[in-house]
C-alpha positions in Angstrom: -54.4 -62.7 31.4 -57.4 -60.6 32.9 -58.4 -61.7 36.0 -61.5 -60.3 37.7 -62.1 -60.5 41.4 -65.3 -60.1 43.1 -66.1 -59.7 46.9 -67.2 -63.4 48.3 -67.1 -62.4 51.3 -70.6 -62.3 53.5 -71.0 -58.6 53.5 -73.7 -56.4 53.3 -73.8 -53.1 51.4 -73.5 -50.0 53.1 -76.1 -47.5 52.4 -73.3 -44.7 52.2 -72.0 -43.4 48.9 -68.6 -42.2 47.4 -70.7 -38.7 47.4 -70.9 -39.0 51.6 -67.1 -38.4 51.6 -66.3 -34.4 51.1 -68.7 -34.7 54.4 -67.3 -37.4 56.8 -63.8 -35.9 55.9 -64.9 -32.4 56.9 -66.4 -33.7 60.6 -62.0 -33.9 60.6 -61.6 -30.7 61.7 -57.8 -30.9 63.5 -54.4 -30.3 62.5 -55.1 -31.5 58.4 -51.2 -30.0 57.3 -51.6 -33.4 54.8 -54.9 -32.5 53.7 -53.9 -32.3 50.1 -52.0 -36.2 50.4 -55.3 -37.4 51.8 -57.7 -36.5 48.7 -54.7 -37.1 46.0 -56.0 -40.9 47.6 -59.7 -40.5 47.7 -61.0 -41.9 44.6 -58.5 -45.3 44.7 -59.4 -45.8 48.2 -63.0 -45.7 47.4 -62.2 -48.0 44.5 -60.9 -50.5 46.3 -63.0 -51.1 49.0 -66.4 -50.6 46.8 -65.6 -52.7 44.0 -62.8 -54.7 44.6 -61.3 -55.4 47.9 -62.9 -58.5 49.8 -62.9 -57.3 53.4 -65.3 -56.3 56.0 -65.6 -55.7 59.4 -65.4 -59.7 60.6 -61.5 -59.4 59.1 -62.0 -63.0 58.0 -58.4 -64.9 57.9 -59.4 -65.5 54.2 -59.4 -61.5 53.5 -57.9 -59.8 51.1 -55.4 -57.0 52.8 -54.7 -53.9 51.8 -51.4 -51.5 53.2 -51.7 -47.6 53.0 -48.0 -47.2 53.0 -48.8 -43.5 52.3 -49.6 -43.0 55.6 -49.4 -39.1 56.1 -52.7 -37.3 56.1 -55.3 -40.3 56.4 -58.2 -38.5 56.7 -59.7 -40.2 53.1 -58.9 -43.3 54.3 -60.4 -43.0 57.6 -63.9 -41.1 55.9 -64.1 -44.5 53.5 -63.2 -47.2 56.3 -66.6 -45.5 58.4 -68.3 -45.7 55.3 -67.6 -48.9 54.8 -68.4 -49.9 58.4 -65.3 -50.3 60.2 -65.5 -47.2 62.0 -67.3 -45.0 63.8 -68.0 -41.5 62.3 -68.5 -40.0 66.1 -65.0 -40.6 66.6 -64.1 -38.4 63.5 -64.6 -34.7 66.0 -61.4 -35.9 67.9 -59.2 -36.7 65.5 -55.8 -36.0 66.1 -57.0 -35.1 69.5 -55.3 -36.4 72.5 -56.1 -40.3 73.8 -58.5 -40.2 70.2 -57.8 -43.2 68.2 -57.6 -41.8 64.8 -53.9 -40.0 64.9 -52.3 -38.0 62.0 -51.2 -41.8 60.8 -52.8 -44.5 61.2 -52.4 -46.7 64.5 -53.3 -50.8 63.7 -53.6 -50.8 67.0 -56.1 -48.6 67.5 -58.2 -48.5 64.1 -60.6 -51.4 63.0 -59.8 -52.2 59.6 -56.5 -50.8 59.4 -54.2 -53.8 58.9 -50.4 -51.8 59.2 -49.5 -48.4 61.5 -47.4 -46.2 58.6 -46.2 -42.9 58.1 -42.7 -43.4 58.0 -42.2 -43.6 53.9 -40.7 -46.9 52.7 -42.2 -49.6 54.9 -45.8 -51.0 53.0 -44.1 -52.4 50.3 -41.8 -54.6 52.1 -44.3 -55.2 54.4 -46.5 -56.4 51.7 -44.1 -58.6 49.8 -43.5 -60.5 53.5 -47.0 -61.0 53.8 -47.9 -62.0 50.2 -45.2 -65.0 50.9 -46.4 -65.8 54.3 -49.9 -65.8 52.5 -48.7 -68.5 50.5 -46.8 -70.3 52.4 -49.7 -70.9 54.6 -52.0 -71.9 51.6 -53.8 -69.5 51.6 -53.6 -68.9 47.6 -57.1 -67.0 47.5 -56.0 -63.6 49.6 -54.9 -60.5 47.4 -52.3 -57.7 49.2 -52.5 -54.4 48.2 -50.6 -51.5 49.0 -51.0 -48.4 48.1 -47.7 -45.3 48.0 -46.6 -42.4 46.8 -44.7 -41.3 43.8 -42.5 -39.5 45.9 -42.1 -42.3 48.4 -40.1 -44.2 45.5 -37.1 -42.1 46.4 -37.0 -44.8 49.6 -34.3 -47.5 48.6 -36.3 -50.1 50.7 -39.0 -50.1 47.4 -36.4 -50.9 45.2 -35.7 -54.0 47.1 -39.1 -55.0 47.2 -39.9 -54.1 43.5 -37.1 -56.4 42.6 -38.3 -59.6 44.5 -41.4 -59.5 44.2 -41.4 -61.0 40.4 -38.5 -63.6 40.9 -40.7 -64.6 44.0 -43.5 -65.1 41.9 -46.2 -62.9 44.1 -49.2 -63.0 41.5 -51.7 -62.2 44.6 -49.6 -58.9 45.2 -50.7 -55.5 43.8 -48.9 -51.8 44.5 -51.2 -48.6 43.7 -48.7 -45.6 42.9 -50.7 -42.3 43.1 -48.4 -40.2 40.8 -49.4 -36.1 41.5 -45.8 -35.4 40.6 -44.4 -34.9 44.0 -41.2 -37.2 43.2 -38.0 -35.3 43.7 -36.7 -37.8 40.5 -38.4 -39.3 37.5 -38.1 -42.4 35.7 -38.0 -42.5 31.8 -41.0 -43.8 30.5 -42.8 -43.2 33.5 -42.5 -44.2 37.0 -43.8 -47.8 35.9 -41.3 -48.9 34.2 -39.0 -49.3 37.2 -41.8 -51.7 38.3 -41.9 -53.5 34.0 -38.4 -54.0 34.3 -38.0 -55.8 37.1 -41.0 -58.3 35.9 -44.2 -56.5 36.9 -47.5 -55.6 35.0 -48.2 -52.3 35.1 -51.3 -50.0 34.1 -51.4 -46.3 34.2 -54.8 -44.9 34.4 -56.6 -41.3 35.8 -56.7 -41.4 39.1 -60.4 -40.0 39.5 -61.8 -42.5 36.9 -63.8 -45.3 38.9 -64.2 -47.4 36.0 -60.7 -47.1 34.5 -59.3 -47.8 38.0 -61.5 -50.6 38.9 -60.6 -52.4 35.0 -56.7 -51.8 36.3 -56.9 -52.9 39.8 -59.0 -56.1 38.6 -56.8 -56.9 36.0 -53.6 -59.0 36.3 -51.9 -62.4 35.7 -48.9 -64.0 36.8 -47.4 -61.4 38.3 -47.1 -58.6 40.3 -49.1 -55.9 39.2 -48.9 -52.3 39.5 -51.7 -49.5 38.7 -50.2 -46.4 38.6 -53.5 -43.5 39.2 -52.4 -40.2 37.8 -53.7 -37.2 39.6 -53.3 -33.2 39.1 -53.0 -32.2 42.5 -49.4 -31.8 44.1 -50.1 -32.8 47.0 -48.3 -31.1 50.2 -46.2 -33.9 51.4 -45.1 -37.2 49.4 
C-alpha cells in the first residue's frame, strides 16, 4: 500500500534551490576529510527536507524526526539545513573552528534542527526505534521517524538488534535510508536490503541521485517499517 505523505505544518518554502547547495558547501573550508561521505548523502537529504519531512524551524511537537546516524562529514547536512531556514549560512566560514557550533560531527545542543548528536556509528537506528516507540506511547501517531545510515555502518551489531525488533514492534512510522556506496566490509546475499526484509521490513532500492525515484520510495510505506537503499557510485572515504 502506498502512503503519500505531504507536509502539513505551516512553513513557507525557502527560496533556496538544490543548485545552491554546492556553493553553500564550498563555504565550509575547514578540515574536509570526510568530504566524499558528505556528498554521497546530498541528494537524499535534499529530497527528505524539500519534499518529504514535515519539519520547520519552529520544531513543532508533532513534527517528523530525522536522525543523521551517518554523522561523519556533515557538510551536506548543514547546507540543506541552511537552505531550509534552520541554520545561518554566515556560520559556514567558521566550520570546524574552535567555538563554532558547526563541528565535524553534528551536535544537537548547538545546531538548530539537529535531532541527535552523531558520529559514533551504530547509534542512530536504535535511537530512532526508541523514538518511534515513545511517540506512539504518547499518542503522537502522525509523525514519522527517519534515520540515515551508511552501508559500512551496518557492520555495527546494535543496528541488527534494532532491525530485528522494529517490525516485531509494529513500528510502521519508522523509516531508514541506507546510502549504499559499496564501502561495507561485508556484503549481504541479494543486497543489504535482504537483511531488513527477512525481519519484516518493506524495502526499496533506488538510484541515490534520482530525486523523483527517491521521493517515490520515501513516500511509499504501509503497515511495516520501511527501508530505502539509495545507491551511489562514489566510494566514500569513511563509512
